[in-house]
C-alpha positions in Angstrom: 135.1 -89.4 -89.0 138.0 -91.0 -87.1 141.2 -89.1 -86.4 143.2 -91.1 -89.0 140.7 -90.3 -91.8 140.5 -86.7 -90.7 144.3 -86.4 -90.8 144.4 -87.9 -94.3 141.7 -85.5 -95.5 143.7 -82.6 -94.1 146.8 -83.7 -95.9 144.9 -84.1 -99.2 143.3 -80.7 -98.7 146.7 -79.0 -98.5 147.6 -80.5 -101.9 144.2 -79.5 -103.3 144.7 -75.9 -102.1 148.1 -75.8 -103.8 146.6 -77.2 -106.9 143.9 -74.5 -106.9 146.5 -71.8 -107.5 148.7 -73.9 -109.9 149.9 -72.1 -113.0 152.6 -74.6 -114.0 151.2 -75.2 -117.4 148.8 -73.3 -119.8 145.8 -75.4 -118.8 145.3 -73.1 -115.9 144.1 -70.4 -118.3 141.4 -72.6 -119.9 140.0 -74.6 -117.1 136.8 -73.8 -115.2 137.6 -75.9 -112.2 140.5 -78.1 -111.0 139.3 -81.7 -110.8 141.1 -83.0 -107.8 139.4 -86.1 -106.4 136.2 -87.9 -105.4 135.3 -91.0 -103.4 136.7 -92.0 -100.0 140.3 -91.6 -99.0 141.5 -95.1 -98.1 144.6 -97.3 -98.2 143.0 -100.1 -100.2 141.8 -99.0 -103.6 142.6 -96.0 -105.8 141.5 -95.4 -109.4 143.5 -93.1 -111.5 141.8 -91.8 -114.7 143.1 -89.8 -117.6 142.2 -86.1 -117.7 139.0 -84.2 -116.9 136.4 -83.9 -119.7 133.7 -81.3 -120.1 131.4 -82.4 -117.3 134.3 -82.9 -114.9 135.6 -79.5 -115.6 132.2 -78.0 -115.0 131.5 -79.8 -111.7 135.1 -80.1 -110.4 134.7 -83.9 -109.8 136.2 -86.8 -111.7 134.1 -89.4 -113.6 130.7 -87.6 -113.8 128.4 -87.8 -116.8 127.7 -91.0 -118.7 131.2 -92.4 -118.2 131.1 -91.8 -114.5 127.6 -93.4 -114.2 128.9 -96.5 -116.0 132.0 -96.6 -113.7 129.7 -96.6 -110.7 127.6 -99.4 -112.2 130.8 -101.5 -112.8 131.8 -101.0 -109.1 128.3 -101.7 -107.9 128.2 -105.0 -109.8 130.7 -106.4 -107.2 129.4 -104.5 -104.2 131.8 -101.5 -104.3 131.0 -97.8 -104.5 133.0 -94.6 -104.6 131.4 -93.2 -101.4 132.6 -96.2 -99.2 135.4 -98.1 -101.0 137.3 -96.2 -103.8 139.4 -93.1 -104.0 139.2 -91.6 -107.5 141.5 -89.1 -109.1 143.0 -88.3 -112.5 146.4 -88.0 -114.1 145.7 -84.4 -114.9 143.7 -82.0 -112.7 142.7 -79.6 -115.5 140.8 -80.3 -118.7 142.8 -80.1 -121.9 141.0 -78.1 -124.6 138.6 -80.2 -126.7 139.4 -83.3 -124.6 142.6 -83.9 -126.4 145.2 -86.2 -124.9 147.5 -84.5 -122.3 150.9 -83.4 -123.5 154.0 -84.8 -121.9 154.8 -81.4 -120.3 151.3 -81.2 -118.9 151.6 -84.6 -117.3 155.0 -83.7 -115.9 153.7 -80.4 -114.5 150.8 -82.2 -112.8 152.7 -85.2 -111.5 153.5 -83.6 -108.1 149.8 -83.6 -107.2 149.2 -87.2 -108.2 152.3 -88.3 -106.5 151.2 -86.6 -103.4 147.8 -88.3 -103.5 149.5 -91.7 -103.9 152.0 -91.1 -101.2 149.4 -89.8 -98.7 147.1 -92.8 -99.1 149.6 -95.5 -100.0 146.9 -97.6 -101.5 147.4 -101.4 -101.8 145.7 -101.5 -105.2 145.7 -98.9 -108.0 143.5 -99.2 -111.1 144.9 -97.5 -114.1 141.9 -96.4 -116.1 142.7 -95.9 -119.8 145.9 -95.5 -121.8 146.9 -92.1 -120.5 147.0 -93.3 -116.9 148.8 -96.5 -117.9 151.5 -94.6 -119.8 151.9 -92.1 -117.0 152.5 -94.9 -114.3 153.8 -97.9 -116.2 155.3 -96.3 -119.3 154.9 -97.8 -122.8 154.0 -101.4 -121.8 151.5 -101.8 -124.7 147.9 -100.9 -125.6 145.2 -101.2 -123.0 143.4 -104.1 -124.8 146.5 -106.3 -124.5 147.6 -105.5 -121.0 144.2 -104.9 -119.2 143.3 -107.4 -116.5 146.9 -108.1 -115.4 148.4 -107.1 -112.1 151.7 -105.3 -112.2 154.0 -105.2 -109.2 155.2 -101.9 -107.7 158.6 -102.3 -109.3 157.0 -102.2 -112.8 156.1 -98.5 -112.4 158.3 -95.8 -113.9 157.3 -93.6 -110.9 157.0 -94.2 -107.2 153.8 -95.9 -106.3 154.6 -96.7 -102.6 154.1 -100.4 -102.8 150.8 -100.6 -104.8 149.9 -103.4 -107.1 148.4 -102.0 -110.3 145.9 -103.2 -112.9 145.2 -101.4 -116.2 141.4 -101.4 -117.0 139.3 -100.0 -119.9 138.1 -96.4 -119.5 134.3 -96.4 -119.3 134.1 -94.0 -122.2 135.7 -96.7 -124.3 133.1 -99.1 -123.1 130.3 -96.7 -124.1 131.7 -96.6 -127.6 132.0 -100.4 -127.7 128.6 -101.5 -126.3 128.6 -105.2 -127.3 128.3 -107.6 -124.4 129.5 -110.6 -126.5 132.0 -112.9 -124.9 135.5 -111.5 -125.6 134.2 -108.0 -126.1 135.3 -105.0 -124.0 132.3 -105.1 -121.6 132.7 -108.9 -121.1 136.4 -108.4 -120.4 135.6 -105.6 -118.0 133.3 -107.9 -116.1 136.2 -110.4 -115.7 138.5 -107.7 -114.5 136.2 -106.2 -111.9 135.6 -109.6 -110.4 139.4 -110.1 -110.2 139.7 -106.7 -108.6 137.1 -107.6 -106.0 138.9 -110.9 -105.2 142.1 -109.0 -104.5 140.2 -106.3 -102.6 138.6 -108.9 -100.3 142.0 -110.2 -99.4 143.1 -106.9 -97.9 
């Protein structure tokens, strides 16, 4: 590990430690684990998901279970993987009960941790995975089906993203529920999007 990566990991670990003792919202009482991050800290590609689900809460890692396995396959289809190329985190660090959508006050309470992750890494590209992530960063710009696959400039964000270009993408759990591979279907569209993401990634 070179000194720059070690320094970044050290900065992220300070935020993780603060998050571990967080009691800013009631989710601290129902979580099993905080779900802080996974993948490799880097300044190229970050994926922001929604909120932890059951398996994430159990393991303390984002995107595990079937949705996480599908996400890994999507990245692998263009030669990317979370161990070498992608930093992964969520909008919320604690699981909402019964996997309900996060409440506005929960997103607000958790924003300082996500903002710190973005500011430490300053990624060039951010993938906004699912509606909750999109609304948290871009506001009400429309449903994921309409806006996915488009790059949004940093000034489009309603929060500070430190110069990142952003693309909304389907959440893998949505793709699992919509399994058709027909042209124009969600999985076909995701294939177009991941190829575009790889094209931009290769320019960095």
